[in-house]
C-alpha positions in Angstrom: 25.4 56.3 0.2 26.6 57.9 -3.0 27.0 54.7 -4.9 23.4 53.8 -3.9 22.0 57.1 -4.9 24.1 56.7 -8.3 22.5 53.2 -9.0 19.0 54.8 -8.5 19.7 57.7 -10.7 21.1 55.4 -13.5 17.9 53.5 -13.3 15.8 56.6 -14.4 18.4 58.7 -16.2 20.5 57.2 -19.0 22.5 60.4 -19.3 23.3 64.3 -18.7 20.8 65.0 -21.3 18.0 63.0 -19.8 18.5 64.7 -16.5 18.3 68.1 -18.2 15.5 67.3 -20.2 13.4 66.4 -17.1 11.3 69.7 -16.5 9.9 68.3 -13.1 13.5 67.8 -12.0 14.5 71.2 -13.3 11.7 73.0 -11.1 13.0 70.9 -8.0 16.5 72.1 -8.8 15.3 75.7 -9.1 13.4 75.6 -5.9 16.8 74.2 -4.1 18.8 77.0 -5.7 16.4 79.8 -4.4 15.8 78.2 -0.9 17.2 79.5 2.2 20.8 79.6 3.0 20.6 76.6 5.2 19.9 74.5 2.2 22.7 76.1 0.1 25.5 76.0 2.8 26.8 72.6 1.2 29.0 73.7 -1.7 28.1 70.8 -4.3 28.0 72.7 -7.6 28.2 76.1 -5.9 30.1 79.2 -5.6 32.1 80.4 -2.9 29.0 81.6 -1.1 27.5 78.2 -1.2 24.9 79.2 -3.9 23.8 75.8 -5.5 24.4 76.7 -9.3 22.8 75.3 -12.5 22.0 71.6 -12.8 24.7 70.3 -15.0 23.8 66.6 -15.3 23.8 63.2 -13.4 26.8 64.0 -11.2 25.2 67.1 -9.7 22.0 65.4 -9.1 23.7 62.3 -7.4 25.9 64.6 -5.3 22.8 66.6 -3.8 20.5 63.8 -3.4 23.4 61.9 -1.5 24.1 64.9 0.5 20.4 65.1 1.5 20.3 61.5 2.4 23.5 61.7 4.5 22.1 64.7 6.3 19.1 63.1 7.4 20.8 59.7 8.6 24.5 60.1 9.3 25.0 63.6 10.1 21.9 63.9 12.1 22.7 60.8 14.2 26.1 62.3 14.9 25.4 65.8 15.8 21.3 65.9 16.1 20.8 65.3 19.8 20.4 68.8 20.9 17.8 68.1 23.6 20.1 68.6 26.6 21.2 72.0 25.4 17.5 73.2 24.9 16.5 72.4 28.6 17.8 75.8 29.8 16.9 78.9 27.9 19.9 80.9 29.3 22.3 78.1 28.0 21.5 77.7 24.5 18.8 79.1 22.4 17.1 78.1 19.1 17.2 81.7 17.8 19.7 84.5 18.0 18.2 87.8 18.9 20.1 91.0 18.8 21.1 92.2 22.3 19.8 89.1 23.9 21.9 86.6 25.9 19.1 84.0 26.2 16.0 82.8 24.3 12.7 84.3 24.9 9.8 82.3 25.7 8.7 81.9 22.1 12.0 80.8 20.8 12.5 78.2 23.8 9.2 76.6 23.1 9.9 76.4 19.3 13.4 75.0 19.9 11.9 72.5 22.6 9.1 71.4 20.1 11.8 70.7 17.4 13.9 68.8 20.1 10.8 66.7 21.1 9.5 65.9 17.6 13.0 64.8 16.5 13.0 62.6 19.7 10.4 60.3 18.2 12.3 57.6 16.6 12.0 56.9 12.8 12.6 53.2 11.6 16.1 52.0 11.8 18.2 52.2 8.7 19.0 48.5 9.0 15.8 46.7 9.8 15.9 45.0 13.3 13.9 42.0 11.9 14.8 40.5 8.5 11.0 40.5 7.5 10.8 44.3 7.7 12.3 46.5 5.2 11.4 49.6 3.1 10.8 47.8 -0.4 7.1 48.8 0.0 8.2 52.4 -0.5 9.8 51.9 -3.8 8.0 53.3 -7.0 5.7 50.7 -8.3 6.9 50.7 -12.0 8.6 49.0 -14.7 11.9 49.2 -13.0 10.7 47.7 -9.4 12.8 44.5 -10.0 15.9 46.6 -10.4 15.3 49.1 -7.7 14.5 46.2 -5.3 18.0 44.8 -6.1 19.5 48.2 -5.7 17.9 48.6 -2.3 19.0 45.1 -1.0 22.6 45.6 -2.3 22.6 48.9 -0.3 21.3 47.3 2.9 24.0 44.6 2.5 26.7 47.2 2.1 25.0 48.9 5.2 25.2 45.7 7.1 29.1 44.9 6.1 30.0 48.5 7.0 28.1 47.9 10.3 30.3 44.8 11.1 33.5 46.7 10.2 32.4 49.4 12.8 31.6 46.7 15.4 35.2 45.0 14.7 36.8 48.3 15.2 34.9 49.1 18.5 35.8 45.6 19.7 39.5 46.8 19.4 38.6 49.9 21.4 36.5 48.7 24.3 36.9 51.9 26.3 35.7 54.3 23.7 33.5 52.5 21.2 31.9 55.1 18.5 28.6 54.0 17.0 27.5 57.4 15.7 28.1 56.2 12.0 27.1 52.7 12.6 24.2 51.9 10.3 22.8 49.3 12.8 22.3 52.2 15.2 21.1 54.9 12.8 17.6 55.8 12.1 16.2 56.0 8.4 15.6 59.8 8.4 15.2 62.8 10.8 12.2 62.1 13.0 10.3 65.4 12.3 
């Protein structure tokens, strides 16, 4: 994923100076730097507390964008199924309340709503039909030919990774693991 993001960033930013000169990107980074602790917990270019830190150039941008893309695909596919935990308010809650040992009605409903919204499937990361892909979402600019090629290279790499996972699973038929198999993953968090 990081190689894919790097290829896209390389199309639009020639060097660190170009990244730092982009005012809109600077504002985006400032919002990330001041956002909730949930976003800042990943320690790319950050301090011990996980604060984001200043944007220093392309490497920082690639790391953060790759992390976001991984979080809404691989990580969410691996640990994102919380529906079973949310069925009983006295088992697991969506919020921690001082002095409470189970969720209140509001927190239970909020947790269930998030669970239900993420249960709606987003499109697969690898299309199930060769005729379907995400190229219609690419920016229609002077770089479209190049970004389309980057996209197709990425999907080719994902297909190759999926074949590797399938081969490994064939060698372990009693315990196959597909949580990071691109063929089974959705393109984003469905919320």
